C-alpha positions in Angstrom: 0.0 0.0 0.0 2.9 2.3 0.7 4.2 1.8 -2.9 0.7 2.6 -4.2 0.6 5.8 -2.2 4.0 6.7 -3.6 2.7 6.1 -7.1 -0.3 8.4 -6.4 1.9 11.2 -5.0 4.3 10.9 -7.9 1.4 11.2 -10.4 -0.1 14.2 -8.6 3.3 16.0 -8.4 4.0 15.3 -12.1 0.6 16.6 -13.0 1.1 19.8 -11.0 4.6 20.4 -12.4 3.3 19.8 -15.9 0.4 22.2 -15.4 2.8 25.0 -14.1 5.2 24.2 -16.9 2.5 24.4 -19.6 1.2 27.9 -18.8 4.2 29.8 -20.2 4.2 27.6 -23.3 0.6 28.6 -24.0 1.3 32.3 -23.5 4.5 32.6 -25.4 4.8 32.5 -29.1 7.7 30.1 -29.6 9.3 29.3 -32.9 11.0 26.0 -33.1 14.1 27.3 -34.9 16.2 27.8 -31.7 17.9 24.9 -30.0 16.8 26.2 -26.5 13.1 26.2 -27.6 13.5 22.7 -29.0 14.8 21.4 -25.6 12.1 23.3 -23.7 9.3 21.6 -25.8 11.1 18.3 -25.7 11.3 18.4 -21.9 7.6 19.3 -21.8 6.7 16.4 -24.0 8.8 13.9 -21.9 7.2 15.2 -18.8 3.7 14.7 -20.3 4.6 11.1 -21.2 5.9 10.5 -17.7 2.8 12.1 -16.1 0.4 10.1 -18.4 2.1 6.8 -17.7 2.2 7.5 -14.0 -1.6 8.1 -14.1 -2.1 4.9 -16.0 0.0 3.0 -13.4 -2.2 4.3 -10.6 -5.4 3.6 -12.5 -4.4 0.1 -13.4 -3.2 -0.8 -9.9 -6.4 0.7 -8.4 -8.4 -1.4 -10.8 -6.6 -4.5 -9.6 -7.1 -3.7 -6.0 -10.8 -3.1 -6.5 -11.4 -6.3 -8.5 -10.5 -8.5 -5.5 -13.6 -10.3 -4.4 -14.8 -9.8 -0.8 -15.2 -12.8 1.4 -18.9 -13.7 2.0 -18.3 -14.9 5.5 -16.1 -13.1 8.0 -15.4 -15.3 11.1 -15.4 -13.7 14.5 
């Protein structure tokens, strides 16, 4: 469960960082001719892929945890 909580925190942090990182990219008019601009956009795209796969990892693990059947009879 601690690992699952770490996955959730990592996905949330990456989503927050990606949101803050995306705001200047929406406002600025960037041309892709400069090498710095290329690396800024490439880093954004890599962060997006990481955040998306982190979300998928959390969603798939949560689906596995929820799909476990409950016991009908609980002794005690």
